[in-house]
C-alpha positions in Angstrom: 2.5 -16.4 7.4 5.8 -15.0 8.3 5.3 -14.8 12.2 5.6 -17.8 12.8 9.2 -18.0 11.6 9.7 -14.7 13.7 8.9 -17.0 16.8 10.3 -20.3 15.6 14.0 -18.9 13.7 16.9 -17.4 15.2 17.1 -13.6 14.6 19.9 -13.9 12.2 18.1 -15.9 9.3 15.3 -13.8 9.6 17.2 -12.4 6.4 16.7 -14.9 4.4 12.9 -15.7 5.5 12.3 -12.6 4.3 14.4 -12.1 1.6 13.4 -14.8 -0.7 9.9 -14.8 -1.4 10.4 -10.7 -1.9 13.1 -11.6 -4.4 10.9 -14.1 -5.9 8.1 -11.7 -6.0 10.7 -8.8 -7.4 11.4 -11.5 -10.4 7.6 -12.2 -10.9 6.8 -8.6 -11.3 9.6 -8.1 -13.5 8.6 -10.5 -16.0 4.6 -9.8 -15.8 5.7 -6.2 -16.8 8.3 -7.1 -19.6 10.8 -5.2 -18.6 13.3 -4.9 -15.5 12.6 -2.5 -12.6 15.9 -1.5 -10.6 14.3 -2.9 -7.5 17.2 -3.8 -5.8 17.4 -1.1 -3.3 13.9 -1.5 -2.7 14.2 -5.2 -2.2 16.7 -4.2 0.8 14.8 -1.9 2.3 12.1 -3.8 2.6 13.8 -6.9 4.3 15.8 -4.8 6.6 12.7 -3.3 7.7 11.4 -6.7 7.7 14.0 -8.3 9.7 14.3 -5.1 12.0 10.8 -5.6 13.5 11.1 -9.8 13.4 14.0 -9.5 15.4 12.3 -7.1 17.7 9.2 -8.8 18.2 11.4 -12.3 18.6 13.6 -10.7 21.4 10.4 -9.2 22.7 8.4 -12.4 23.1 11.3 -14.2 24.7 11.9 -11.7 26.9 8.1 -11.7 28.5 8.1 -15.5 27.8 11.4 -17.9 27.4 9.4 -21.1 26.0 6.8 -21.9 23.1 4.8 -24.8 23.9 1.8 -24.2 25.5 -1.0 -22.7 23.3 -3.0 -21.5 26.6 -1.1 -20.6 29.2 -1.6 -17.0 30.0 2.3 -15.9 30.0 2.7 -17.4 26.6 -0.6 -15.9 25.4 0.0 -12.2 26.8 3.3 -12.3 25.1 2.4 -13.7 21.8 -0.3 -10.7 22.0 2.3 -8.2 22.8 4.9 -9.7 19.9 2.2 -10.1 17.2 1.4 -6.2 18.1 4.7 -4.6 17.9 5.5 -7.1 14.4 2.2 -5.6 12.7 2.1 -2.1 13.9 6.5 -1.8 13.4 6.0 -2.6 9.8 2.9 -0.7 9.3 4.5 2.7 10.7 8.3 2.0 9.2 7.3 0.9 5.6 4.9 4.1 5.5 7.5 6.0 7.0 10.3 4.9 4.7 7.8 6.0 1.8 7.9 9.7 3.1 11.4 9.7 3.4 12.4 8.1 0.3 9.8 9.0 -2.1 9.3 12.6 -1.0 5.3 11.3 -0.3 3.0 13.1 2.1 1.5 11.2 4.8 -1.5 11.1 3.5 -0.4 9.2 0.0 1.6 6.8 2.2 -1.8 5.5 3.7 -0.9 6.1 7.0 -4.7 6.8 8.0 -5.5 3.5 5.8 -6.1 1.4 8.8 -8.6 -1.1 7.7 -6.4 -4.3 7.2 -4.5 -3.5 10.2 -6.8 -5.8 12.7 -7.1 -8.8 9.9 -3.2 -8.4 9.7 -2.7 -8.8 13.3 -5.0 -11.9 13.4 -3.1 -13.6 10.6 -0.1 -12.8 12.8 -1.5 -14.5 16.0 -2.7 -17.5 13.6 1.0 -17.5 13.1 1.9 -17.8 16.8 -0.7 -20.7 16.7 1.6 -22.5 14.0 4.7 -21.5 15.5 3.2 -23.8 19.2 1.9 -26.5 16.9 5.4 -26.9 15.4 6.9 -26.9 19.0 4.4 -29.8 20.2 3.9 -31.9 17.1 4.8 -30.4 13.3 2.3 -32.7 11.4 -0.2 -30.6 13.9 0.2 -27.5 11.6 -1.0 -29.0 8.5 -4.7 -28.2 9.3 -3.4 -24.3 10.3 -1.9 -23.9 6.9 -5.3 -24.7 5.4 -7.0 -22.4 8.1 -4.2 -20.0 6.9 -5.0 -19.9 2.9 -8.6 -19.6 3.1 -8.0 -16.7 5.5 -5.5 -15.0 3.2 -8.1 -15.4 0.3 -10.6 -13.9 2.3 -8.4 -11.1 3.0 -7.7 -10.6 -0.7 -11.2 -9.5 -1.5 -10.8 -5.7 -0.2 -7.4 -5.6 -2.1 -9.4 -6.9 -5.2 -12.2 -4.8 -4.9 -9.6 -1.7 -4.5 -7.8 -2.8 -7.7 -11.4 -3.0 -9.3 -12.0 0.7 -8.4 -8.1 1.9 -9.2 -6.5 2.8 -12.0 -3.2 0.1 -12.0 -0.4 2.9 -13.4 -1.3 6.1 -11.4 -3.5 4.5 -8.4 -6.3 7.2 -9.2 -9.6 5.9 -9.1 -10.5 4.5 -12.8 -13.1 5.8 -15.2 -16.0 3.6 -14.3 -15.8 4.1 -10.7 -15.2 7.5 -10.7 -18.6 7.9 -13.0 -20.3 6.3 -10.3 -19.2 8.5 -7.6 -20.3 11.4 -10.3 -23.5 10.2 -10.4 -24.1 9.5 -6.1 -23.1 13.0 -5.7 -25.4 14.1 -8.9 -28.1 12.4 -6.7 -27.3 13.7 -3.5 -27.0 17.3 -5.1 -30.7 17.0 -6.4 -32.4 15.8 -2.8 -30.1 18.3 -0.7 -29.5 21.3 -3.2 -25.8 21.1 -2.3 -23.4 22.2 -5.1 -20.7 20.0 -6.4 -18.2 20.6 -9.2 -16.4 18.5 -11.6 -12.7 19.6 -13.2 -11.4 17.7 -16.5 -7.8 18.4 -16.7 -5.7 17.7 -20.0 -1.8 16.9 -19.6 -0.1 18.5 -22.7 2.7 17.5 -24.6 3.1 13.5 -22.9 3.2 12.3 -26.5 6.4 14.4 -26.7 7.8 13.1 -23.5 7.3 9.5 -24.7 9.1 10.2 -28.0 12.0 11.9 -26.6 12.6 10.4 -23.5 10.9 6.9 -23.7 7.5 5.8 -22.4 8.8 5.0 -18.9 9.6 9.0 -18.7 6.5 9.4 -19.7 4.9 7.2 -17.1 6.9 8.7 -14.4 5.2 12.1 -15.4 1.5 10.5 -14.9 2.3 9.4 -12.0 3.6 12.6 -10.6 1.1 14.6 -11.9 -1.3 12.5 -10.4 0.5 13.0 -6.8 0.4 16.7 -7.4 -3.4 16.6 -8.1 -4.1 14.6 -5.1 -1.9 17.0 -2.6 -3.5 20.2 -4.3 -7.4 18.5 -3.6 -9.4 17.7 0.1 -8.9 14.5 1.1 -12.9 14.1 0.5 -12.3 15.0 -3.2 -12.0 12.2 -5.4 -9.5 12.0 -8.4 -9.6 10.1 -11.5 -7.8 9.2 -14.3 -10.3 9.5 -17.0 -8.0 8.6 -20.0 -4.7 8.3 -21.2 -3.3 11.9 -20.2 -6.3 13.2 -19.1 -7.5 13.7 -15.3 -11.2 14.2 -13.4 -11.4 15.8 -10.1 -14.8 15.6 -8.3 -15.4 18.2 -5.6 -18.2 17.7 -3.0 -20.2 20.9 -1.6 -17.8 23.5 -3.5 -19.4 25.9 -6.3 -17.8 27.0 -9.5 -15.8 30.2 -8.6 -14.4 27.9 -5.6 -13.7 25.2 -8.6 -11.8 27.4 -10.8 -9.4 28.2 -7.9 -8.7 24.9 -7.4 -8.0 24.0 -10.6 -5.5 27.1 -11.4 -3.6 25.9 -7.8 -3.6 22.8 -9.5 -2.7 23.9 -12.7 0.3 26.1 -11.0 1.6 23.0 -9.0 2.0 21.3 -12.4 3.9 24.1 -13.7 6.6 24.6 -11.2 7.3 20.7 -11.5 9.8 18.8 -12.8 11.2 15.3 -12.8 14.5 13.3 -12.7 14.1 10.4 -15.7 16.7 7.7 -14.7 16.2 6.2 -17.9 17.3 9.2 -20.0 20.6 11.9 -19.8 
């Protein structure tokens, strides 16, 4: 949806284009969660990245092609393909780089290798280019295209909804229902192939003390931080789930009991050595 604005608006107005909907989303999230997030720094960063990449895509398009009024002209189509690629890939890479630098996330946690939606995002951006051309030719013609864009966006929401159905909303780990399904599948494969697999159950001690002394927001920070530590301590093919309030489970394919003990000890040591800064408490 934004890419049409990237092509139609002068670059200095892109800040407004991105700032308004992102600010509304932040307000909505605060209302739904029941408390105020300190999200202004994230908002400024998101707008800055979007405006930077949007301005770059705008400049590149008009450097390659100086008009926007013919949908099938080869030069214009090529310019749109290049600008859409820069817009999609630039956002994809910069947001993940920001996550690594600011949140001290690993490249794996930033989702750098999760490219499943890139093709769909590129198609959406290119449809935004078609909307921009229709607006220049005749603004009334964009009305049917908006219907198409809404339908495509609904279709693109299906993978996101599937992901949300499989994960715990607070930690981002697998939820217990989906984790149990993975264990059942691993058990079936183990019976068929004779290969070992292991499951680690881990309980986080004294979380209630943290909630009582520092507040539930601090407890949430600890849960999220410990979740990240566990994910960093295992392999890419291992599955980490949140089993309960402060209970975690790790599925380790092709690992026997002795190796699983070593993994569990590595996780325990990493958690023992970690500490958290809590902005809601002295």
